[in-house]
N, C-alpha and C positions, 0 to 999 in steps of 0.2 A: 823157101821158094824152090820150084822144080823146073828143070828143062822141059821143053815140049815133048821130049821122049819119055818123061816121067821120072828120070833119075834126079835125086836131090842135087841142088845147086851148091857147088863148092866155090866159095869166094876166093879170088886170086888177090892176095894182099898187095902184090906188086902193082896191080892195076889201079889201086886207089891212093897209093902213097904219093905219087906225083901231083894229082889234082889237089889233095889235101894240103900238101906243102905250099902249092901256089896260093890256095885260099888263105892260109895263115899269113903268107907274105903280103898279099893284097890288103887284108884286114889291118895288119900292123901299119902298112904304109898309109892307109886311109885314116887310121886313128892319129898317126903322127901329123898328117896334113890338117885334119880338123882341129887338133890341139893347137897347131900353129896359128890357125885362123882365130880361134877364140882367145888365145893368149895375146895376139897382136891387136885384137879389137875389143878387149874386155872393157874398155872405157866407154864403149858406145852406149851401154845400157845403164839405167839408174836404179829404178825400183827393183828390178830383178836381182841385181847384185846385193842391194840392201836386204831384201827378203831372204836371199840365200844365206847371207852372212849371219843373220840372227838365228837362223835354223841350225847353224853350226855352233857347238859348244865352244866357249871362249878359249878353253884350254887346248883345243885342237885346231884352232883357226890357223890358216897358213899365211895370213897377211891382212892388212887393213882393207876396209871397204874402198874401192876405187870408183870415183865419180868423175865423169867428164865435166869440165867447166861449161856452164850454161849462161846465157844472157837472155833475161826475160824482157819482152817488149813492153812499151807503155800501153796501158788501157786508154781508150778514147776518153775525152773530157767528160762525157756523159756518165762515166763510172766514178766520178769524184766522191760520191757518197754511197757507194755500192755496199749493200748489205745482202750477201748472197742468199741467206736462208729466209729473209723477210723482204724480198725484192718486189716492189709495187708492180713491176712489169709482168709478174707471174700471178698476181692476185686473181685475175679472171679465171684461172684454172681451178679455183677452190670455192667451196660453198660459202654463202653469206650467213647461213644459220649459225647463231651464236658467235658471229664474227670469226669463224674458223680460218678465213683466208689471211687473217693477221698473225696467225701462229707460224711456227717454224715449218717451212717447206723448202728444203734444200734442193738445189738443181742436181740432176743426174750427172754422172761423171763426164758424159760427152758434152755437157753444156758448161762445164767449169771454165772459168776465165783464167788463163795462164799468162797473166800480165800484171804489171805494177800499177796500182791505183794512184792516179795523180792527185795532188792537192788542188784546191780551187785557185783560180787566178788571183794573185795578190796575197796568197797565204803567207803568214809569218809566224814565228815561234809564239806560242800562247803566252799570255800575261801570266806571271808567276803568282803562286799562292803566297799570302792570303788575299792579295789584291784581286786575283782572278775571281773570287767569290762574288764580286760586285760588278765586274766588267769583263768583256772579251772583245777581240777584234771582229768587226763585222765581216771582213772578207774571209775569215776562217769558217764562219757558219752563215753564209750569205742568204738568209731566209727572213722575209718580212711578214710572213703570214701571221704568226703569233702577235707580232708587234701591231699589225693592223687590226686583228680581230679582238685582241685583249688589251688594247691601249687604255681603256677606261678602268681596267683592273690592275694595272701597274705590274704585270708580270715582268716586262722588260720594255725598254724604250731605246730608240736609236738616236745617238748624238754623234755627229761627225763620222769618224771611222770606227766607232765602237758601239756595242750594245751595252746598256747599263741595266742592272737588275735591282730595282728598288725594294724587292722583297714583298711585293703585293701578291694577291691571289684572289680567286673568285670568292672564297669564304673568309679572307682576311684583308679587307680593304685598308685597315689601319696598319698593315705591315705584319710580316710573319713573326717578328719578335713579340708583339703584343698577343698574337694568337697562341704562340707556344707558352707564353707566361700564364695565360688562362688555363691552358692544358696542364701545366705543372701544378696549378692550384687544385685541379680536379684529380691529378694523379701524383701524389707526393713521392712515389717510388721513382719518378723521373729525376729527382734531385739528389738521391743518396747513393747512386751506383747500382741500385737494384736492376733498373732497366738499362741495358747496354746495346742490344741489337733491335733494329726496327725495319719494317718494310712499308713503303709508301706506294700504294697502288694508284695508278693514274697520276703520276707525280708532277705533271706540268714541267716547269723548268727546274724542279727540285729545290725550291727555296726552303721548304720545310726540312728536308734532309740536310741542307746546308746550314740552317740555323742550329739544328741539333748537334752538329759537329762541335760547336763551341760549348756544348753542355755535356760532352762526353758520351754521346749516344751516336752509334754508327748505323747509318741507314742505307738500305738498298732501295734506291728509287727506281720504280718500274713503270714503264709505259710502252705501248706498241708503236710501231712505225705507222703513223696514221696521217690524217690531213693536217695535223699540226706541224708536220714535216720533220721537226728536229728536236723534240723535247729531250730525249736522252742525250743527243749530241750536245745540246746546250749545257746540260748538267755536267757531262764529262769535260767539256771545254772549260767550265768553271772550276773543275777540280773536285767535283762531288760524285760519290759512288752512284752508278746507275747501270741499268741493263735493259735491253729490249725484251719485252714480254707482255703477255696478256693472259688473264684467266678466261679460258674459253672451253675447249674440250679436253685439253691435256693438263696434267699436273704441272705446277711451276717447278723449276729445276732445283728445289731445295728439299732437305729432309724434313721429316715430321718433327713437331715439338722443338722448334729451333728459335724462332723470333720471340723476343720479349714483348714486342708491341707491333701492331699493324694499324695502318692509318688510311683513311679515304676522305679527302676533302672534295666533295662534289665531283667524284671521279666518274660518275655516270654509269657505274656498274649496276645492273638490275639485280640487286641482291636477293630479292624474294622470288624471282622468276626461275623456271626450269627446276623446280623442286628445291630451290635454295642451294644448288650445287656450287655456286661461287663462294658462298659463305662457308660451306663445308670444306672447301680448300683452304680458306683462311683459318678455320678451326684446326685443320691438319698441321699446318706449318707453325701455328702459335703454340708455345709451350704452356703447360698447365700453370694457371695463375697469371698468364699473360693478358694483355689488354688490347681490345679492338676499339678504335676511335673513329667516329663518323661525324662529319659536319656537312651540312647540305641536306637536300630532301631525303627523308621526310622529317628530319629533326627540326624542331622549332617551327613546325608547320602552322601553328596558331598565328605567328607573325609574318611568316615568309611565303605563305601559299600564293599570294597575289602575283609574285614575281616568277612563279613556276608554271604559269599557263595551265592551271588546273583549279579544282575547287577544294575548299577546306575539308569537305567530306571525303574526297578521294585521298587527300594527304593523310587524314586521320586513319583511314582504312589501311593505307600503306604502312603507316607507323605501327599500328596494332599488329599487322601481319608480320612485320619485321621483328617486333618484340616477341611474338609467339614463336617464330622460327628460331630465334636465338635461344630462347628458353628451352626449346625442345632438344637443342644440341649442346646443352649444359653451359650456357653463358648466363651471367646475371648482370643486371643493370648496376653499374658501379657508381656512376656519378653523372650529373647532367647540369649544364648551365648555358644559357643563351643558345648559340648555334652548335654547341659541341655536346655529344653524348658518348659515354664511355661504358663499354661492357667488359667484363672479366671472364675469361675461360676458367671454369671451376676446376680445382685440383682435388676435390673430394670425389672419390670413386663411386660413392653411393648413387650419384646422379646417373652414371653410366649404366648401373644395374637396371635402371628403368627401361633402358633400350632393349632389354631382352624380351620385352613384350612384343609379340609378333604384329600387333595392331599399331605399334608406335611408328611414327614417321618423324624424322628419318631413322632408318634402322641402323643397327650396329654393323660395321663392315665385318665380313667373314675373314678368314685367314688366307684367302686366295691371292691377295695382293700385299706385298711387303709394304709396311707403312712408309718406309724411307725410299721406296722405289719412285724415282721422279724424273726419269729420262724417257720421253715418249710414252708415258703411262697415262691411260685415259682417266679422266675424272669419273668418280662413281658417286651416286646419290646416297651415300651412307656415312656414318660417323666413324672416323678412325679413333679408337679408344686408346688413350695413353697406357703404356705398360704399367699395371699397378705395382709391379715389383721394383720399378725404377723410383726409388725414394728421393734421389737427388736431381730428378728431372724438373721438378717444380721450381718456379721462379724464386720463391722465398727460401728454397733449400740450397740454391747456388750461392757461392761466395760472391760478394759484391765486387763491382769493378773498382780498381784494377786487380784485386786479389785473385779473381777467377782465372786470369790469364795464364798463371803458372801452376794451377792446381789441376791434377789429373782428373778429368771428368769421369763420372760413373760409366758413361757409355763407351769409354775406351776399351772396356772388357768385352764389348759386343763385336769388336773388330778381331778378325783372325790374327792371332799372335799379339794382340794388344793387351797392355797391362799398365799399371801405374809406373812400373819400372821402365818399360819401353817408352812411355810418354816422357818421363824425366830424362832419359838418355837422348831422345830426339830434341827436347828443349835445350839441353846443354850443348848438343852438337851444333845447333843452329846459331847459338850465341857466338861460338868460335868461327863458324863459317861467315856470318854477317860481318864480323870484325875484319876478316880477311877480304871480303868483298869491298869493304870501304877503302882498303888500301889499294885495291886494284882499280876501283872506280870511285874516286873522291866525290863525285857528284851526289852520291847517296848521302842523304842527311842535309842537303842544301835545297834551296828553292828551285833547283833545276829539275828535280824529280818529285812529282806529286801523285800521279795515277800509276799504280804498280799492279801487275798481275803475276801471281805465282801459278804457273800453268799446270803443274801436277804436284800439288802439295800432299803431304801425309796428314799431319796434325796441325798445320799452320805454323810450323816452327819458325820459318823465315819471317813471316809477318809479325810474330811475337817478338822476334829479336830486333826488329826495327820500329817497334810500336811508338817509341818516343821521338822518332823523326817526323818532320812535317809532311807525311805522306799517308796513304791508305792502301791496303792490299786486297785485291779480289783473289781469294783462294779457290782454285779450280781443282776438282777431284774427277778423275777419269771415270766415265760411266762403265768402263771395263775393269776398273781397279776395285779393291775393297772400299766400301763406302765409309770413309772416315770423316765426311763432312759434318755429321752430328757432333763430333768431338770439336771441330773447328768452331761451330756456333756455341757450344757449351762453354768454351773458354772466352767468348765475347768477341769473336772475329766473324767476318762475313765471307761468303763464297758461293759457288755454283757448281752443279754437276755438268759435265760436258764431255763430248766425244770429239777429239781433235782430228778425226777424219772429216769433220764438218766445220763450217765457219762458226765463229763465236757470235753471240747475239749482241753485237755492238756496232757502232759506226766506224768508218776508217779514222785513223789518226786520233785515237782516244786514250792511249797509254804511253807514259814516259819511259817505263822500264818493264821488260818482260823477263821473268826468271823461270828457267826450267832445269830440273834435276833428273837426268836420265830418261827424259821423255822419249827420245828416239830409240833408245835401247828397249824401252818397254812397249812402244807402239809401232815400230817400223814394220813389223810383220803384218799390220793391218792398214797403215796409212802411208802413202807415198811421201817421202821426205820433202819433195819440192812443194807439195800442196800445203804442208804444215808451215814451211818457210814463207810461202806466199801469203798465207793467212797472218802470220806474225808481222810481215811487212805491211799488210793492209791495216792492222789495228795499231801499229806503232807510229807514234808521232815523228815527223821529220826531226832529226837531231836527237831522237830518243835512243835508248840503249837496250841491248839484250845481253843477259848473262846466261850462257849455255854451259851447264855442267854436264859433261858426258864422258863416256868411256873413251879411252884412247882409240879404240876400235872404230868409233864413228866420228870423232872430232875433226879430223882432217877433211873427211868427206863433206861434213856440214860447212866447214870454212870455205871449201871450194864452191859449193852451191850458193853460199851467202854472197859471194862476189857477184853472182847474177842478179841479186836484188839491190845492187849498188851499196852494200854495206861495207864498211871497213872493219876488219876483225883482227884481233891478235890473240895468240894462244898463251895462256898463263898456267902456272902450277897451282895445284890445290893448296890448302893451308898446311897439309902434311907432306906435300911434294911426292905423292905416290905416283908410280909410273902408269898404273892402269886407268887413271882418271885425270882429265884435264879440264880447263875452263877456257871458254871463248868469251872475250869481251868484244861486243860488236856495237857499232853506232850506225844508225840509218842517216844517210845524207839527205839534205833538203834539195830537191830538184823540182823544176817546173815543166809542165807538159809543153811539148812543141807546139800544141794548139793554143797555148796561152797568148794573150795579147801583150 
């Protein structure tokens, strides 16, 4: 720089020393002041502190996560059966085509309910298993629609303060027991441990799945939230595995080649419409050699067509169309008698080679979509071909139940870091952990706990460790974690893919025990802790329990927030007493809405 007379500018150091010194002093003072503000008010924020904490390596953390105590208000009484992602109040926003409005449509963050869902007026602890399979308290599921509409089919009936479940159904007027007896005659593999996992689409009140439990077959009963009001809620109230869902435009939240059997008893799914896309989804989730069972239209149309408001010619056409479609996607008619027809998914790869013909319909799926991708994955009108290299994927190649429970499945090697050794280590680890859990929570193994969810399983180790107790476990694998759910199904257990930043597909008050192992450590950078806890509170039954296994870094913060859900919690040591990990044993209290009479 130059003076106006043109001479070079010579800076005078003494002229800027004082301003610079003042600037440094001011900045230091401001920093000290702001630091004092944030230190004194660091308990004001929740998610920000959690997110920041997990971004910091554990070895360099300066202290535990600090969470201010919160108190969540009660939701209004109209939310007593609130299912956030299948909320009837929001159905009008979505299309009617293929009943897409019944699929998952979660509310945006600004519409989330930050309140505690109340039980119905008069709610009391559910009847305990196995008595609950045949009866439940009316006030716990106070809906008469099914009772009034299906009274002649004996789905359920109301007597006094209870609903009774006689075991009837549209296609089994003589009772579900006689219906399954006939099915076992048609499918001998149901008797010897070959068939272990099943799915019932359009399950009603899940009497079919309930009957199969006594025969060693574990069933996922599936139904949408529809005008029957509470099919899945009735199932879970009875202590039978069930989940809200519908085959529409998205894949079901299950991996491919998983179920040993699929069933539809007049479930009213239009199997041959839309290019057979619904049957293609059944084909995807059914393992090679697995069975698909259909009773109802158009099976036995020769005798039944008069009751179906149609003509015999139309029903014959529907049956021929169904048979042709099933054959084209590598099913064969396995057996048939009276109202029941059984098809088997072929395990011979020669059938799938025919799909290479470009004129064939349905075509073979290309490699653009992972076969096991099942979280908000659109249905595609193509056949997912089983991996020909997977020799032990076929139903007849799996060890029979219960041997398959502790045998490392072939698909464990498809998981990053997975191996037979890793599987064995996980299996042994959970035997030790489950034994310790029973010391901390003696209710496990008694009739106080029936419906259990493992919220972030790896291989289903916890479920395997408690398999002899009078309970069942829904194994959940995070949609953001390695997909280990195929391993869970291969060992004869059931589960679902899910993202815990959203609500689970179930009604309120449907689980007796929630177990989670490091879920907050793994997901807190994506999901606000309070929303996960509120969702846990929604689906947990009053007087139910939560076992929260978490790093010491998070456990105190979780305990603090859990008080806001009216839970009572205590901190316990792990089985090895390590300092870096703790266990919270929590119990949800039974409370009634202030609006209750």
